[in-house]
KOLSETOR-472312 format. One record per residue (C-alpha): residue number from 1; residue in one letter; chain; x, y, z. Coordinates in nm, 3 decimals. Layout:
! residues N
{NUM,"a","A",{X,Y,Z}} ...
//
This chain:
! residues 70
{1,"m","A",{-4.017,2.347,-7.264}} {2,"s","A",{-3.914,2.656,-7.108}} {3,"n","A",{-3.611,2.833,-6.945}} {4,"r","A",{-3.741,2.944,-6.617}} {5,"e","A",{-3.589,2.822,-6.355}} {6,"t","A",{-3.802,2.650,-6.064}} {7,"a","A",{-3.802,2.794,-5.682}} {8,"e","A",{-3.587,2.536,-5.572}} {9,"q","A",{-3.324,2.646,-5.799}} {10,"k","A",{-3.361,3.034,-5.786}} {11,"r","A",{-3.334,2.937,-5.403}} {12,"e","A",{-2.967,2.711,-5.472}} {13,"r","A",{-2.843,2.989,-5.690}} {14,"l","A",{-2.912,3.265,-5.390}} {15,"r","A",{-2.775,3.039,-5.177}} {16,"q","A",{-2.405,2.977,-5.374}} {17,"s","A",{-2.425,3.325,-5.438}} {18,"e","A",{-2.443,3.435,-5.076}} {19,"l","A",{-2.144,3.223,-4.986}} {20,"k","A",{-1.915,3.348,-5.232}} {21,"n","A",{-2.000,3.646,-5.112}} {22,"n","A",{-1.900,3.627,-4.780}} {23,"p","A",{-1.621,3.417,-4.710}} {24,"t","A",{-1.581,3.516,-4.332}} {25,"t","A",{-1.942,3.362,-4.210}} {26,"n","A",{-1.858,3.013,-4.409}} {27,"v","A",{-1.793,2.824,-4.106}} {28,"s","A",{-2.000,2.954,-3.870}} {29,"d","A",{-2.281,2.915,-4.105}} {30,"g","A",{-2.177,2.586,-4.183}} {31,"f","A",{-2.168,2.498,-3.808}} {32,"s","A",{-2.488,2.674,-3.740}} {33,"r","A",{-2.665,2.475,-4.055}} {34,"a","A",{-2.518,2.140,-3.942}} {35,"q","A",{-2.765,2.195,-3.639}} {36,"n","A",{-3.056,2.216,-3.923}} {37,"g","A",{-2.947,2.081,-4.206}} {38,"s","A",{-2.780,1.805,-4.402}} {39,"l","A",{-2.419,1.707,-4.423}} {40,"v","A",{-2.429,1.829,-4.774}} {41,"d","A",{-2.495,2.215,-4.651}} {42,"l","A",{-2.233,2.210,-4.379}} {43,"v","A",{-1.958,2.042,-4.675}} {44,"g","A",{-2.081,2.246,-4.919}} {45,"s","A",{-2.003,2.566,-4.669}} {46,"l","A",{-1.706,2.484,-4.544}} {47,"g","A",{-1.505,2.436,-4.928}} {48,"w","A",{-1.282,2.157,-4.924}} {49,"k","A",{-1.014,2.330,-4.728}} {50,"g","A",{-1.283,2.323,-4.456}} {51,"t","A",{-1.407,1.976,-4.501}} {52,"g","A",{-1.032,1.842,-4.457}} {53,"i","A",{-0.965,1.999,-4.176}} {54,"l","A",{-1.274,1.874,-4.023}} {55,"l","A",{-1.205,1.517,-4.120}} {56,"i","A",{-0.828,1.552,-3.944}} {57,"i","A",{-0.946,1.685,-3.603}} {58,"m","A",{-1.240,1.397,-3.672}} {59,"v","A",{-0.979,1.128,-3.724}} {60,"v","A",{-0.722,1.253,-3.426}} {61,"g","A",{-1.006,1.263,-3.190}} {62,"f","A",{-1.100,0.936,-3.238}} {63,"i","A",{-0.721,0.822,-3.203}} {64,"i","A",{-0.713,1.016,-2.849}} {65,"f","A",{-1.057,0.846,-2.753}} {66,"l","A",{-0.937,0.532,-2.881}} {67,"v","A",{-0.569,0.573,-2.672}} {68,"f","A",{-0.738,0.686,-2.329}} {69,"f","A",{-1.094,0.422,-2.296}} {70,"r","A",{-0.940,0.161,-2.470}} 
//
């Protein structure tokens, strides 16, 4: 077996290093990836704090929806 990485592994490694090098664009990149990518890309680019904030906003929005439209 060889230790060469596949093209997919290389793309993922480059994507992760790019996300680490540009932390200010992670949020906007995450939301633009949501239009074209998957939830994994969104959560991966936001990090745990961004994901927590996104979940809190969703829960608060749902509660407001229930209060006003019930």
